[in-house]
MARMI-315271 format. One record per atom (N, C-alpha, C): residue in one letter; x, y, z. Coordinates in steps of 0.05 Angstrom, whole numbers, padded with zeros to 5 digits, always signed. Example, Ala and Ser with C-alpha at 12.3 -4.5 7.8 and 13.67 -1.06 7.14 Angstrom:
2
A+00264-00114+00156 A+00246-00090+00156 A+00264-00066+00156 S+00257-00045+00142 S+00273-00021+00143 S+00258+00001+00157 
END
This chain:
167
M+01797-01146-00611 M+01800-01140-00583 M+01821-01118-00579 E+01814-01101-00561 E+01832-01079-00555 E+01851-01088-00533 T+01875-01077-00536 T+01895-01084-00516 T+01891-01066-00492 T+01904-01074-00470 T+01901-01058-00446 T+01913-01031-00449 L+01935-01028-00464 L+01948-01002-00468 L+01929-00983-00483 Q+01916-00993-00503 Q+01897-00976-00518 Q+01874-00968-00501 K+01864-00985-00484 K+01842-00978-00465 K+01851-00956-00446 Q+01875-00959-00436 Q+01885-00939-00418 Q+01888-00911-00431 K+01897-00911-00456 K+01900-00886-00471 K+01873-00873-00475 K+01853-00889-00482 K+01826-00879-00487 K+01814-00868-00461 A+01820-00882-00438 A+01809-00873-00412 A+01822-00846-00404 K+01848-00844-00409 K+01862-00818-00402 K+01852-00796-00420 T+01848-00801-00445 T+01838-00780-00464 T+01810-00772-00455 G+01793-00791-00448 G+01766-00785-00439 G+01766-00768-00414 L+01784-00775-00395 L+01786-00759-00370 L+01795-00730-00376 I+01813-00727-00394 I+01823-00700-00401 I+01801-00684-00414 V+01787-00696-00433 V+01765-00682-00446 V+01743-00675-00426 A+01736-00693-00408 A+01716-00688-00388 A+01724-00666-00370 G+01750-00665-00362 G+01760-00644-00345 G+01759-00616-00358 V+01766-00616-00384 V+01765-00590-00398 V+01736-00581-00401 L+01718-00599-00407 L+01689-00591-00410 L+01678-00582-00383 A+01685-00596-00361 A+01675-00588-00335 A+01685-00561-00327 S+01711-00556-00331 S+01722-00530-00323 S+01711-00508-00340 T+01706-00513-00366 T+01694-00493-00384 T+01666-00487-00375 S+01651-00508-00367 S+01624-00504-00358 S+01623-00487-00332 L+01641-00493-00314 L+01642-00477-00289 L+01649-00448-00295 I+01668-00443-00313 I+01675-00416-00320 I+01652-00401-00332 L+01638-00415-00350 L+01616-00401-00364 L+01591-00397-00347 L+01590-00409-00323 L+01567-00404-00305 L+01569-00376-00294 N+01592-00365-00291 N+01596-00338-00281 N+01593-00318-00303 S+01575-00298-00300 S+01569-00280-00322 S+01593-00262-00328 N+01609-00254-00308 N+01633-00238-00314 N+01653-00254-00330 A+01656-00280-00322 A+01675-00297-00337 A+01666-00301-00366 R+01639-00305-00369 R+01629-00308-00397 R+01635-00283-00413 T+01630-00260-00402 T+01635-00235-00416 T+01665-00232-00423 K+01682-00239-00405 K+01710-00237-00409 K+01719-00256-00431 V+01709-00281-00430 V+01716-00301-00450 V+01706-00292-00478 K+01682-00281-00478 K+01670-00271-00504 K+01687-00248-00515 D+01695-00229-00498 D+01710-00206-00508 D+01738-00215-00517 T+01750-00232-00502 T+01777-00242-00509 T+01776-00258-00536 S+01755-00274-00539 S+01752-00290-00564 S+01748-00271-00587 K+01732-00251-00584 K+01727-00231-00605 K+01752-00217-00613 S+01768-00209-00593 S+01793-00194-00597 S+01812-00212-00612 M+01814-00237-00604 M+01832-00256-00618 M+01824-00261-00647 K+01797-00263-00651 K+01787-00267-00678 K+01794-00243-00695 D+01790-00219-00685 D+01797-00195-00700 D+01826-00194-00707 S+01844-00201-00688 S+01873-00200-00693 S+01880-00221-00714 V+01869-00244-00713 V+01875-00265-00732 V+01865-00257-00760 N+01841-00245-00761 N+01830-00236-00787 N+01848-00214-00799 K+01857-00195-00783 K+01874-00174-00793 K+01900-00186-00804 Y+01912-00203-00788 Y+01937-00216-00797 Y+01934-00232-00822 T+01912-00247-00824 T+01906-00263-00848 T+01902-00245-00872 A+01888-00223-00868 A+01883-00204-00890 A+01909-00192-00900 S+01927-00184-00881 S+01952-00172-00889 S+01970-00192-00903 I+01968-00218-00896 I+01984-00239-00909 I+01973-00243-00938 K+01946-00242-00940 K+01934-00246-00967 K+01941-00223-00986 E+01941-00199-00975 E+01946-00175-00991 E+01975-00175-01001 D+01994-00179-00982 D+02022-00177-00989 D+02038-00199-00973 P+02038-00223-00983 P+02051-00245-00968 P+02081-00240-00964 N+02095-00230-00985 N+02124-00225-00982 N+02129-00202-00963 G+02113-00181-00965 G+02117-00157-00947 G+02112-00165-00918 T+02091-00180-00913 T+02085-00189-00886 T+02107-00207-00875 K+02117-00224-00892 K+02139-00242-00885 K+02164-00226-00878 E+02170-00206-00895 E+02194-00189-00890 E+02191-00173-00864 A+02166-00162-00860 A+02161-00147-00836 A+02165-00164-00811 L+02154-00188-00812 L+02157-00206-00790 L+02186-00214-00785 I+02201-00219-00806 I+02229-00226-00803 I+02245-00202-00792 T+02238-00178-00801 T+02252-00154-00791 T+02246-00150-00761 R+02222-00154-00753 R+02215-00152-00725 R+02230-00172-00708 V+02231-00197-00718 V+02245-00218-00703 V+02275-00211-00701 Q+02287-00201-00723 Q+02315-00194-00723 Q+02320-00170-00704 N+02302-00150-00704 N+02305-00128-00685 N+02303-00137-00656 A+02284-00155-00651 A+02282-00166-00624 A+02307-00181-00616 T+02318-00196-00635 T+02342-00211-00630 T+02366-00192-00624 E+02368-00170-00640 E+02390-00151-00635 E+02387-00137-00608 I+02362-00130-00601 I+02357-00117-00575 I+02364-00136-00553 S+02357-00161-00556 S+02364-00182-00536 S+02394-00185-00533 K+02408-00185-00556 K+02437-00188-00555 K+02450-00164-00541 E+02440-00140-00547 E+02451-00116-00533 E+02446-00118-00503 A+02422-00126-00496 A+02416-00129-00467 A+02435-00149-00454 I+02439-00172-00467 I+02457-00192-00456 I+02485-00182-00454 N+02495-00167-00474 N+02522-00156-00473 N+02524-00135-00451 K+02504-00119-00446 K+02504-00100-00424 K+02505-00114-00397 I+02489-00135-00395 I+02488-00150-00370 I+02516-00163-00365 Q+02528-00174-00387 Q+02554-00187-00384 Q+02575-00166-00376 A+02573-00142-00388 A+02593-00121-00381 A+02589-00113-00351 I+02565-00111-00343 I+02560-00104-00315 I+02571-00126-00296 L+02566-00150-00303 L+02576-00173-00287 L+02606-00173-00286 D+02619-00168-00310 D+02648-00168-00311 D+02659-00146-00293 T+02647-00122-00296 T+02656-00099-00280 T+02653-00104-00250 Q+02630-00114-00243 Q+02625-00120-00214 Q+02643-00141-00204 A+02648-00162-00220 A+02666-00183-00212 A+02694-00173-00208 K+02704-00155-00226 K+02730-00143-00223 K+02732-00126-00198 E+02711-00110-00194 E+02711-00093-00170 E+02711-00109-00144 M+02695-00131-00145 M+02694-00148-00121 M+02721-00162-00117 K+02734-00170-00138 K+02760-00183-00136 K+02781-00163-00125 D+02781-00138-00135 D+02799-00117-00126 D+02794-00111-00096 T+02768-00109-00089 T+02761-00103-00061 T+02770-00125-00043 T+02766-00150-00051 T+02774-00173-00035 T+02804-00174-00032 K+02819-00168-00053 K+02848-00167-00051 K+02857-00146-00032 K+02845-00122-00034 K+02852-00100-00016 K+02846-00107+00013 I+02823-00120+00018 I+02817-00129+00045 I+02837-00149+00055 A+02845-00167+00038 A+02865-00188+00046 A+02891-00174+00053 D+02900-00155+00036 D+02925-00141+00041 D+02924-00125+00067 D+02901-00111+00072 D+02897-00096+00096 D+02898-00114+00121 S+02885-00138+00118 S+02885-00157+00140 S+02914-00166+00147 K+02929-00171+00126 K+02957-00180+00131 K+02973-00158+00145 E+02968-00133+00137 E+02981-00110+00150 E+02973-00108+00179 V+02948-00112+00185 V+02938-00110+00212 V+02951-00132+00229 V+02953-00156+00218 V+02965-00178+00233 V+02994-00172+00238 S+03008-00162+00218 S+03036-00155+00221 S+03040-00133+00243 S+03023-00113+00242 S+03024-00091+00262 S+03019-00103+00290 A+03000-00121+00292 A+02994-00133+00318 A+03018-00149+00328 K+03032-00163+00311 K+03056-00178+00319 K+03078-00159+00328 D+03081-00137+00313 D+03101-00117+00322 D+03094-00105+00349 A+03069-00099+00353 A+03060-00088+00378 A+03064-00108+00401 K+03060-00133+00395 K+03064-00153+00416 K+03094-00153+00425 G+03112-00151+00406 G+03140-00150+00413 G+03147-00125+00428 D+03135-00102+00420 D+03140-00077+00434 D+03129-00078+00462 I+03106-00090+00466 I+03093-00092+00492 I+03110-00110+00510 K+03121-00131+00499 K+03139-00148+00515 K+03163-00133+00524 D+03174-00116+00506 D+03198-00100+00514 D+03190-00081+00536 V+03167-00068+00535 V+03158-00049+00555 V+03154-00064+00582 K+03142-00088+00580 K+03138-00104+00604 K+03165-00110+00618 D+03185-00118+00601 D+03211-00124+00612 D+03224-00100+00626 K+03220-00076+00613 K+03231-00052+00624 K+03217-00045+00650 A+03190-00049+00651 A+03175-00043+00675 A+03184-00061+00698 L+03189-00087+00692 L+03198-00105+00713 L+03226-00097+00723 E+03243-00089+00704 E+03270-00080+00711 E+03269-00055+00729 A+03250-00036+00723 A+03247-00012+00739 A+03237-00020+00767 K+03218-00039+00768 K+03207-00048+00794 K+03229-00060+00811 N+03245-00077+00799 N+03267-00089+00814 N+03287-00069+00823 E+03292-00049+00807 E+03311-00027+00815 E+03300-00012+00839 L+03273-00006+00838 L+03261+00008+00861 L+03261-00008+00886 L+03256-00034+00883 L+03257-00052+00907 L+03286-00052+00919 S+03305-00053+00901 S+03333-00053+00911 S+03340-00027+00925 A+03330-00005+00914 A+03335+00021+00926 A+03321+00023+00954 K+03298+00011+00956 K+03283+00011+00981 K+03299-00004+01002 E+03310-00027+00994 E+03326-00043+01012 E+03352-00028+01021 D+03363-00014+01002 D+03387+00002+01008 D+03381+00023+01028 V+03358+00037+01025 V+03350+00058+01043 V+03345+00047+01071 K+03333+00024+01073 K+03328+00011+01099 K+03354+00004+01113 S+03372-00006+01099 S+03397-00015+01111 S+03415+00008+01120 T+03412+00032+01109 T+03430+00054+01116 T+03416+00074+01135 S+03391+00072+01141 S+03377+00092+01158 S+03383+00086+01187 P+03383+00108+01205 P+03389+00104+01233 P+03367+00088+01247 S+03343+00089+01238 S+03321+00075+01251 S+03325+00045+01249 S+03340+00037+01230 S+03345+00008+01226 S+03363-00003+01247 K+03377+00014+01263 K+03395+00005+01284 K+03381+00003+01310 N+03356+00006+01311 N+03338+00004+01335 N+03346+00024+01356 S+03357+00047+01349 S+03362+00068+01369 S+03342+00090+01364 K+03327+00097+01384 K+03307+00118+01381 K+03319+00143+01394 S+03320+00164+01380 S+03330+00189+01391 S+03306+00208+01396 K+03309+00225+01417 K+03288+00243+01425 K+03289+00267+01406 P+03266+00278+01401 P+03267+00301+01383 P+03281+00324+01397 T+03293+00341+01383 T+03308+00364+01394 T+03290+00386+01403 T+03267+00387+01393 T+03248+00408+01400 T+03223+00395+01411 D+03213+00407+01433 D+03188+00397+01445 D+03166+00414+01434 H+03147+00401+01421 H+03124+00415+01410 H+03098+00411+01425 T+03101+00408+01452 T+03078+00403+01468 T+03064+00430+01474 I+03037+00430+01472 I+03021+00453+01477 I+03009+00450+01505 T+03012+00472+01521 T+02999+00472+01548 T+02981+00496+01550 S+02962+00493+01567 S+02943+00515+01570 S+02947+00528+01597 T+02945+00555+01598 T+02949+00569+01623 T+02922+00583+01629 P+02913+00580+01655 P+02887+00592+01661 P+02889+00623+01663 V+02869+00636+01654 V+02869+00665+01654 V+02849+00674+01675 N+02856+00694+01693 N+02838+00704+01714 N+02823+00727+01705 
END
């Protein structure tokens, strides 16, 4: 007797195989897809045959060539990583310097604003003092002028214009 777990595994495997066969069938119904699959398969077969032939002819040489290529690729990758790291380090330092400069400039602006606030307060105080001085002067002028005694004097010169008829 099969256990339930074994039945489930067989059912899953059957579904996977059926799915692969169905998708392959659908792909092969299209003539362009068939041609592409055929060409790709032929190309892969040729590549594998060439590689197999080179291994049979010179197994050590092929092995060394493959190892050399992998080592070269590794070195190139390391160089790229080092360059990326250098770029990141440089950019991070520049960003840090720029941020510090902005912070310093902001502190300077705040300090200047505080100084200006104090200067503006001083100007305001001086303006109020000048206003009060002018108001006092105005009061002084009113109290010393003859019109403030309620005596109206006649002008010394009469500037009345009269017309005389001409014959």
